[in-house]
C-alpha positions, -999 to 999 in steps of 0.1 A, spaced: -518 -291 129 -529 -283 94 -514 -252 75 -535 -236 47 -514 -223 15 -525 -205 -14 -517 -223 -49 -500 -196 -72 -512 -212 -105 -546 -211 -121 -563 -241 -105 -588 -263 -126 -616 -250 -99 -609 -216 -113 -612 -223 -148 -644 -243 -138 -657 -209 -126 -650 -191 -155 -685 -206 -172 -701 -175 -188 -674 -152 -176 -642 -136 -192 -632 -159 -220 -605 -185 -213 -571 -180 -231 -555 -210 -237 -523 -222 -259 -504 -255 -263 -470 -255 -251 -442 -283 -256 -412 -268 -239 -401 -248 -215 -388 -218 -233 -420 -211 -251 -440 -220 -220 -421 -194 -201 -428 -166 -232 -465 -171 -231 -474 -182 -196 -483 -147 -182 -506 -143 -209 -529 -171 -208 -548 -190 -183 -541 -228 -193 -512 -245 -213 -520 -276 -229 -492 -301 -233 -509 -318 -262 -501 -350 -278 -503 -325 -312 -465 -325 -301 -460 -358 -317 -470 -339 -351 -456 -307 -344 -421 -316 -328 -415 -355 -339 -427 -357 -373 -457 -382 -370 -485 -381 -394 -511 -385 -363 -512 -385 -325 -517 -420 -325 -481 -430 -322 -472 -408 -291 -463 -426 -260 -468 -419 -223 -430 -412 -217 -428 -386 -242 -460 -369 -230 -445 -369 -194 -411 -357 -206 -427 -327 -224 -451 -318 -196 -421 -317 -170 -403 -290 -192 -437 -271 -197 -443 -270 -159 -406 -258 -152 -408 -230 -177 -439 -216 -163 -455 -202 -131 -489 -190 -138 -512 -209 -162 -529 -241 -154 -510 -271 -169 -530 -296 -187 -516 -327 -204 -530 -349 -228 -534 -385 -219 -519 -402 -252 -538 -430 -273 -537 -463 -253 -531 -449 -220 -567 -448 -208 -592 -465 -227 -586 -501 -216 -606 -495 -181 -607 -466 -155 -582 -485 -134 -555 -481 -160 -564 -446 -168 -560 -438 -133 -527 -456 -129 -513 -435 -158 -531 -404 -149 -515 -404 -115 -483 -409 -129 -484 -379 -152 -497 -359 -122 -472 -373 -98 -441 -373 -123 -447 -336 -140 -465 -313 -114 -493 -306 -138 -525 -296 -126 -551 -316 -147 -554 -341 -174 -574 -343 -209 -591 -371 -222 -606 -376 -257 -642 -391 -259 -677 -384 -246 -703 -410 -236 -680 -440 -237 -654 -422 -216 -677 -408 -191 -673 -437 -164 -636 -431 -168 -637 -393 -162 -659 -401 -132 -634 -427 -117 -607 -401 -121 -624 -370 -108 -638 -391 -79 -602 -397 -71 -587 -366 -71 -577 -360 -108 -591 -328 -128 -601 -338 -161 -608 -318 -192 -627 -334 -217 -626 -333 -254 -653 -338 -278 -660 -334 -315 -629 -340 -339 -610 -364 -316 -575 -369 -332 -569 -402 -317 -598 -416 -332 -586 -405 -370 -580 -440 -380 -619 -447 -374 -628 -412 -386 -609 -416 -417 -597 -379 -416 -593 -347 -399 -626 -330 -410 -651 -309 -395 -680 -325 -374 -717 -318 -373 -721 -298 -400 -756 -314 -408 -784 -312 -378 -792 -347 -382 -754 -353 -365 -761 -330 -336 -775 -355 -311 -745 -375 -304 -720 -346 -297 -749 -330 -275 -750 -362 -256 -711 -364 -255 -711 -331 -240 -737 -338 -214 -721 -370 -203 -686 -351 -198 -700 -326 -179 -722 -349 -157 -692 -372 -151 -672 -343 -136 -651 -328 -159 -639 -292 -150 -640 -280 -189 -643 -296 -222 -625 -288 -256 -649 -287 -287 -627 -294 -317 -639 -286 -352 -676 -284 -347 -700 -267 -366 -705 -230 -352 -740 -235 -344 -736 -265 -329 -707 -255 -307 -728 -225 -296 -757 -248 -287 -734 -269 -268 -720 -240 -249 -754 -230 -237 -766 -266 -229 -740 -275 -204 -727 -260 -169 -688 -264 -177 -668 -240 -199 -664 -251 -233 -630 -242 -252 -633 -242 -288 -607 -249 -315 -621 -243 -349 -659 -241 -331 -675 -209 -320 -667 -173 -307 -694 -182 -281 -674 -210 -264 -662 -201 -231 -625 -197 -243 -601 -206 -272 -574 -228 -279 -547 -229 -304 -518 -250 -315 -487 -224 -308 -470 -231 -337 -499 -229 -359 -507 -194 -347 -472 -183 -354 -472 -197 -390 -445 -223 -383 -467 -254 -393 -465 -265 -430 -500 -275 -430 -523 -251 -409 -561 -257 -405 -587 -234 -419 -599 -224 -382 -563 -210 -374 -556 -173 -375 -519 -167 -381 -503 -137 -360 -472 -141 -373 -453 -151 -400 -425 -165 -380 -417 -195 -406 -408 -169 -434 -386 -149 -407 -370 -182 -396 -362 -194 -431 -348 -155 -440 -326 -159 -406 -314 -193 -416 -302 -181 -452 -285 -151 -437 -267 -172 -412 -258 -200 -443 -246 -171 -460 -225 -158 -432 -206 -188 -424 -201 -197 -460 -183 -162 -463 -165 -167 -427 -185 -136 -417 -198 -156 -387 -183 -158 -362 -168 -122 -358 -149 -108 -329 -179 -99 -310 -190 -135 -311 -157 -154 -302 -133 -152 -272 -99 -138 -275 -69 -154 -255 -58 -136 -223 -23 -121 -226 -7 -136 -193 26 -114 -197 6 -82 -201 18 -76 -235 3 -66 -267 9 -93 -289 -20 -97 -316 -14 -136 -318 -28 -136 -281 -59 -121 -291 -71 -135 -322 -60 -167 -346 -55 -161 -382 -82 -180 -404 -66 -202 -428 -93 -219 -444 -107 -256 -440 
C-alpha cells in the first residue's frame, strides 16, 4: 500500500508555477549557519560554485571540484528547512555527455538531499537538460554571462548590450525551457533583452544583473552584505558588514593585546570543593606571557 506525504520544502514544480506570479526570492548559501539565517526569508537557496571565489580564494569558478560542492551543499541542506536548495554542477562535471552529467547529478542529489541542480549553457546543453529531467532530476538553467566559460569569454562582462547579439541568447532561453528546466538564471544580460526573454519563455527567469521584470532575483549573499572585495555593478549592498567586521576585529585585537579579553565574564572559575572562599580557587593571577 502506498503512502501519501507532503514535502515541507519548496519544490522545483512550485518554483516553476511562479511564472508571472509573486517574484521568486533567491540567495546563495555556502554553509549551515547562514543558510539557517536566510532560509525563512527566501524561496530558493543556491549553493553556487561562486563559493570557490567567495570562500576558497579562486580567481574563477573553474577550479571548483564536485566533492567541494557536495560538502557545502550538505551543510546548506542541514541548515535550512524551507527553501528549495539548488546545487551548481561545477565545470567538468556535466559537459562530457548526458550520461556523465546524470551520474554526477544523481550523486549530488543522493549525497546532499538537495532538490535540484543548476547547469550553465543554452542550446548546446539542451540535450543534457532533457536527459536529466526525463530521469527525475530537476534542472535549473543558466544563460547570459556563464562564469564557467570565462576562459572562452575572456572576462566577466555584460552580455547582449547590442541588439545584433540578442538572437543567440533568445535561442538559448527557448532551448533550456523546451528541454524541461523548471527555471533559468539570466546573468548580466542587458535589461531590455532580459525583459524580452522573460516574456518569451514559459518558465520563470531569475535575474542577476538583468531586469526587474524577471520572475525573480538572486544575489551572492556576501556581495549583498558588503563582504566581497569586488562587488559587481548590479549588486545593491544592503549592509556594510565588511566595515563592521573589520571594526570588530580591531576591537578584539586591542582587547587581547591589553589583556582585557577574556574577562571574568568569559572564563570559568574553579570550583571550591572544600566550600571555602579562597580567591585562588576562583581566578588565577595573570603574570604575562
